C-alpha positions, 0 to 999 in steps of 0.5 A: 500499499505504501508503494502505491501511495508513493507512486501516486504522489510521484506521478502527481508531482510530475503532473502538477507542473502540467496542469494547464496543459492537462486541463486544456486537453480535457477541455478540448476533448470535451468540446470535440465530443459535445461541439456537434450537439451545440452546433445542432442545437444552434442550427435548429433554433436559428433555422428560420433566420436569414442566411446572413444572420445565421452565418454571423452567429455561427462565426461568432459562436466558433470564434468567440464562443468556443474560444471563450469557453475553452479558456474559461473551462480550462481555468475552472478545471485548473482551479478544481484540480489544484484543490485536490490532495497530491496523493489523489491527483494522478489517480483522479486525472486518470479516472477523468480521462477514462470517463471522458473516453467512455463519453466519447465512445458513447457518442460514437466519437471513437 
C-alpha cells in the first residue's frame, strides 16, 4: 500500500507542473465530443433566420464562443484540480480521462 501511495504522489508531482496543459486537453476533448450537439442545437433554433444572420452567429459562436469557453473551462478545471490532495491527483486525472473516453465512445466519437 505504501508503494502505491508513493507512486501516486510521484506521478502527481510530475503532473502538477502540467496542469494547464492537462486541463486544456480535457477541455478540448469535451468540446470535440459535445461541439456537434451545440452546433446542432444552434442550427435548429436559428433555422428560420436569414442566411446572413445564421452565418454571423455561427462565426461568432466558433470564434468567440468556443474560444471563450475553452479558456474559461480550462481555468475552472485548473482551479478544481489544484484543490485536490497530491496523493489523489494522478489517480483522479487518470479516472477523468477514462470517463471522458467512455463519453466519447457513447457518442460514437471513437
